[in-house]
Structures are given as structure tokens and as C-alpha cells.
N, C-alpha and C positions, 0 to 999 in steps of 0.2 A: 730252414728256420721258421718260415711262415706256417708250414704244416704242423710243426711242433707247437707253435703258439695257439693255433686253432684247436689242436687236440687238448692242450692244457686248459683252455677256456671252456671247451665243451665238457671236460671232466669236472671242472669246478662248478659249472652251472648245474650239471646233473647231481652233484653232491649237495646242492643248496648253498654253496659258499658265495655265490654271486647273486645280486638282486635280479629279479626278472626284468627282461627288456621291456621298457614302456611301450604301450600300444601307440600306434601313430594317431595324432590328433585329427579328429574328423573335421573336415572343412565345412563350414556352414553353407547351406544352400543359398544360392543367389537369386532364386526365382522370386518373383513378386509376391506370390502367394505364401511363401514360407518365411519371408523376412518380416518380423514385427517391429515397426518403428515407433519410438516414443514420440508423442506429439504434445505440443503446448496449445492450449485452448485460449484464444483471445476474444471469444464471444462475450458480450455484456451480460452481467448478472442483474436481475431486477432488484430494486430496493426492498421489496417485501419479503425477500429471503432473510432479511436481517432486522427489519423494523415491523411493528404491528400496524402502524397507520401513518399516513402522510396527510398534511393539511396545509393549504395555502392561506396565508393571512394577508388580507388587503389593508393597506394603510388608508384611513379616511382622507378624502379630499386630495388624493394623489393617485398616480398610476403604479405605485410601488407595491409589489407583492413578494412576500417572503415565504419560502417553502420550509416547513418544519417536518421532522420525522420523530416518531415517538415509539417507545417500547417499555413494557413494564406496567403493572397495575397497582402496585403498592410500594410503600417505602419513600425515602427522601428523593427529591428531584435533583438529578445531575444535569447541568446545562452545558452542552458541548458547543464550542465555537471554533470553526475551522480556520485555516491559514489563508493567506492571500491567494486569490484566484481559484481556490478549491471550493468544495461544497460540503454540506452537512454529511454527505455519504462518505467523507473521509473517516468518519467514526463508526462505520457500519460493522466491521468485524469486531472492534473493541466493544461496542454496545452489546452485541449478541453474546460475546464471551462473558461480560461482566454480569449480565442479568442471570446467567447460570450459576453464579457464585453467591449472589446476595439479592435481597429484595430492594430494588431501586426502580425509580422511574427515570428514564433517560429522554431528554429533549435535545435534539440536534437541529440547529437552525442555519439556514443559508443567509449569510451576511456578506454578499459578494464584494462590497466596496472597501473592506478593511485589509490590513496589510502584512508586512514582513518585518523581520528583526532589524533593529536600528543599526547594528554593526554591519549588516549585510547590504545596506542601502547602496553603497558605492558599487557593488557588483550586480545589483538587481537589474540594471539596464542590459548588461551583457547576457544575463540569464534569459531575459525576455527576448532579446534579439536572436539568441541561438536556438530558440524553440520554433518548430514549424508554425506557419500562420494558418495553413489549411491541411485537412486530411481528406482523403478520398473515401474513407469509411471509418466508422466508429472503431472497428477492430484494429485498424492501422494506428489510430490514436492510442488505443490500449497497449498495443505492442511497443509504441514509442515511449509512453509514460515515463518521462525523464526522472522524476523525483521519487517515484514509488518503486520499492524493491520487492514488493509482495504482489505477485500476479493476481491472486484472488481479489485483493483489495483494489487493484487497478481496474479489474473488470467491473466492479460496482461503483467506484468513485469517479473514474475518468469520464464516462458518458455524461455525468451530471455537470461536468465542466464545459460541455460543448453545446453548440447550437447549430442549426442549419444556417449556412452562411447567408441565405437570402431572407431569413426571418428570425424571430426570437423564440421559437418553440423550445421548450425544455425537453431535452432528449430523454432524461431520466423517467419522465411520465409515460413515454411511448414504448419503453423497452419491456417486452414480456419474454419473448423467445427470439433467439437470433441464430442464424447459421454460423457455426464455429469457423474461425480462421485458425489455422494450425501452422506451426513452424516445426520443421523436421529438426531433430537433434543431430549431433555430429555424424552419426553413421549414415545419414541421408543427405549430407551436404553436397555430395557429388552428383546428385540426381539432376537431370535436365530440368531447368526451371523456366524454359521458354513458354510453357503453358500455364505457369503459376498465376493465380489471381489473388494472392495473399494480400496485396496492397491496393487492389483495385475494387471499386464498387461496381455493382451490376448496372448502375445508372450513373448519371452525371452529377448527382447530389454531392456537394462538398460541405464539410463541417469545419467550424472555426471555434475559437475560444468564446465562451459566453460573456466573459468580462475582458475588456481591453484595459489591462493594468497600467499601460502607459498614461491613460487619461487620469489615473489616480496619483500620479507622481507628485503633484503639488501638495498632497496630504501625507506622504510617507513619513516625513520626519515628525510631524506633530502627533501622529498616531502613537509613536513610541517614546518620545521624549518624556522622561519622568515615570515611565512604566514600572521600573524596578522599585522606585520609592512608593508608588501607589500600591504595588503588590505587598510591600513590607508593612504598609499602613493598614492593610485589611485586618480586622479583628479575627480571632479564632485561629485554629490550627491551619498550617499551610504546607503544601507539598510541591516541590519543584522537581520535575523529571527532565533529565538532560541526556543528550547523546555523548557529551564530553565535558569535562570540567573546565575546558578553555572557554566555554560559553558564558561563564559568570563575569559580570562586571564588578567594579570595585565595591559598590554598595552591597551587592548580593554576597560577595565574598566575606566582607566584614560581618554582615548580619548572620550568615551561616555559621561563622566561627563563634558567634554569640548565642547560637542555638535558637534563633528566632524563626526558623522554618526547617522542615525536613527536606533533605535533598537525596535523590537517588539517581545514579548514572546507569543507563541501560546500554548494553553492548550490542553489537551487530545491528545497528540501525542508523538511519540518517535523520534528516530534518523532520520527516514525517514518521515519527516513531509509532504513532497510533496505527499507521498502516503497515509499516515494516514488521513490527513485532507486537501485534495487538494483544496476544495472550500475556506477554510480559507486562505491558502497560496495565491490563486488567488486573493482574495479580498485585501490582504495586498500588493501584487505587483501592483494591479490596483490603489489602493489609492496612493501608492508611486509614480508611473509613472504619474498619473494625477496631483498630487500636484506639481510635477516638470515640468509639461507641456510637457511631453514626448509623451503621447498618448492622444487620445480623446475617449470619451465614444461612444459605438455603438449607443446610443440614441441621 
């Protein structure tokens, strides 16, 4: 019976009635030279990849110095203010994207002492407690970057949030080129990591946060009380970008239903939308500014 089955199959194959037998799948080479591994780069990116100039502004009769970044040579001025503990470089990718769309001048300024959303104050302490106090390298801090979901943005914005733990040097001014720290993707997870230096610095320098947000706790509530009312009281057209409609308080919800401001919800982003989805934010701003005849397209 087995012989008859083989003869029948052979005849059918010869007559073209059966599909050809698939060739055996070639096994990929496991030699180090043949395997190409995808890598993630955690090296810092300098600020001047995104802005034209940087300027430190000293406050008279004080030791306070504010760092500003600027890009654009003509058009209206857009003033960008970052969130608590972050820096003006949070706007780097957005700024570069927006100036390609329209003629604007962008000024992003470091105001390190201001804060967070009022509704999130109760959870703010836990957020701060759960983040590392020190990093052995700038690359390690970029890899950790808890709130930023965009690696390129983290590579330019996170270093500006750090300082050498023994002094107050601004790391962002010292970054030009850096040796890349890389993380292997899933196919390399089984490699021996005993010799890895991914999270270790070549020296003993440690980095910590440039701003101790716990010291600003006494100001958190007054920063944000009445903020929605002040926003609505501003004359002129207004745009509110949100990561979710659940972020609206009662005053904003009523005002939006009355058409007092434009609102747009952006998907696939978190609290730092200008870092997570800079192109989407740039498009939203460009459309808003164009609709209100504030800017003209580069085309």
C-alpha cells in the first residue's frame, strides 16, 4: 500500500497536479560577524542641532541666570515655557519642525522653579520619590527618561535637566559629541552582559537633577490655582492641546462648550506631548496660527 501511495504521489507531481515541495528554510548564521543587531543610541544630542542660538540672561543684583534658546529670523514671536523640572530643550524638536512650516521666531526659556498640574499635585510626591536621585552617566539618565516617550527628544532634553552632583554646571552647554550608549533589541537579549558598560561611566562622576522639586512644594498650589480662569480671561484666540478630554476642569469644559477657545486632543502621547509627538503639535500650532492669520506658510 505504501508503495502504491508513493507511486501515485510521484505521478501527480510529475503531471503538475501537486505544488512543488517548499525548499527548506535556511538557518541564519550565528557568527558574530554575520548577525546585524539593531541598536538604540542613548548619546546626548547638542542643543544647536535644533536652535540657532543660546543666550544666558543674568538678573541684575542677583545670582540668577536664565538660559534661552532661539530659532527663526522673522515673523511673530512664540514664547515657549516648559513644565516642572524640565528645560527649554523640551521644545527642541517642536521648534525645528515648526520653523520649517512658517515664518516664526521661537524663544524657549528655562524657568526651573515653576510647576505641575493642579490635579496632579497629590501624586507629585510619589512621582519624585520614584525617580532615581543619581545617574552614573548622562546616557543612563537618557535611557531612564521616565516621562519622555520619544528617544530623540530625550537625547536633547534630558541632559539639560542634570548637573554634576558636586557643582552647578549646566550639562547642556558642555555637550558636543558623546560616545553612544546602545541597548540591544530582543534578538540580542541573551548575550553575555558581564562586560557591559551601558550604565557605567568611565570615571566616578555622578549626575543629579538640576532642580530639587521638593524644595518648591510650598509653591505648587499657588502656581495653578485660578490658572483656568486666567487662561479664559486672556484676550484673543486661544488653543488648548490635550492628551485626553479627562484633563478639562469644570470651567474649561463650560467655556469650550460656549466656543471660547479651540481645543484639540492629540493621540499617542503623554504629559509631554511636545516631546512625544512634536510633529503633531507643530501641525496643530501651524493650523491655529494660519487660521487666525498670525503666520504665513513657508510655501
